[in-house]
C-alpha positions, 0 to 999 in steps of 0.5 A, spaced: 499 500 499 506 504 502 508 503 495 502 504 492 501 510 494 509 512 493 509 510 486 503 515 485 506 521 489 512 521 483 506 520 478 503 526 480 510 530 482 513 529 475 506 531 471 506 538 476 514 538 474 512 537 466 507 541 466 511 547 470 516 547 464 512 547 459 509 552 461 516 556 463 517 554 456 511 558 452 512 564 456 519 564 455 518 563 447 513 569 448 517 573 451 522 573 446 517 572 439 512 577 441 509 577 435 509 569 434 501 569 437 498 575 435 492 574 431 495 573 423 488 576 421 489 582 425 496 582 424 495 582 416 490 588 417 496 592 420 499 591 414 495 593 408 493 599 413 500 601 413 500 600 405 495 604 405 497 610 409 503 610 405 500 610 398 495 616 400 501 620 403 504 619 395 498 620 392 497 627 396 504 629 395 503 628 387 497 632 387 500 637 391 506 638 387 501 638 381 497 644 384 502 648 385 507 648 379 510 654 377 507 661 379 504 665 374 502 672 374 493 673 375 489 678 374 489 679 382 497 679 382 500 686 386 504 690 380 508 694 384 513 699 379 519 703 383 523 708 378 530 710 380 532 717 378 539 716 376 541 724 375 538 726 383 538 719 386 530 719 388 527 713 388 519 712 388 514 707 389 507 706 387 502 700 385 500 700 377 494 695 373 498 689 371 499 690 363 495 685 360 500 682 357 504 679 363 498 675 365 498 669 365 507 669 364 511 665 369 517 668 371 521 666 365 516 669 360 516 675 363 523 676 363 523 675 356 516 680 356 520 685 360 527 684 356 523 686 349 521 692 353 528 694 355 530 694 348 524 696 345 522 702 350 515 707 348 517 713 345 514 716 351 518 712 357 525 715 352 522 723 353 523 721 360 530 719 359 528 711 360 535 707 361 533 700 363 527 695 367 529 689 371 525 685 375 526 684 383 520 680 385 516 675 383 510 670 386 504 669 384 501 674 389 506 679 388 511 682 382 515 688 382 519 692 377 524 697 377 525 702 372 531 707 371 531 714 368 536 719 366 533 725 365 534 729 358 538 735 358 535 740 354 537 743 347 541 737 346 542 734 339 542 728 336 544 724 330 541 719 325 546 714 323 546 706 321 548 700 323 546 693 320 541 697 315 537 699 321 537 707 323 540 708 330 540 714 334 547 717 337 548 723 342 552 729 339 558 725 340 557 721 335 560 715 340 554 714 345 549 710 343 541 713 344 537 707 342 536 703 336 530 703 331 526 698 328 527 703 321 530 700 315 535 704 311 532 702 305 524 703 307 527 711 306 528 715 300 535 715 297 536 723 299 534 721 306 538 715 305 544 719 303 544 724 309 542 718 314 549 715 311 553 721 313 549 722 320 543 727 319 543 731 326 537 733 329 537 739 333 532 736 339 528 731 342 522 733 340 525 733 332 528 726 333 521 723 336 517 727 330 522 724 325 522 718 329 514 716 328 512 719 322 517 713 319 516 708 324 513 702 323 
């Protein structure tokens, strides 16, 4: 009887030790491999959610880039014009209406337009002593340009001369270029061509601008 009880006790003790050992091994495995026993379906959903979030971020980035693009001038763009008197050093700034031909242009397009203006200024600007123009600020909300002027001296003369078949205007020293024109020498009569080839003198600005207005295309 004692032998049976001893055997039973040993069997129970062995089972308890085995159970404790297995439980300890399971806990150890869970500690070192925490994701092994997670719900596979839930784990898959987490990966899918992460992929979805990344995809949405990429799409938003593409959309944002496409919307921003290059800034262009609009009818609502603030247009500031700064004028500088090179003779007296005076500076003035004022807001003006944006020229219609500037609307829709990006920075490069506006620079090209200003370059053309610089090389072919209106006669009214030349009368004020226009020298050059430059872009000083550009964004979709605000652009600023600076115009430089050197007021003309009264009663100074000019010479009409020829360069590459076009009429050009020099100051009285015949060395300082005053302006280029789009008047072809061949478009004038022979007598006038001969005078300009030799250097036709214009006694003042009024006479010069009257000639230019008469023969400009």
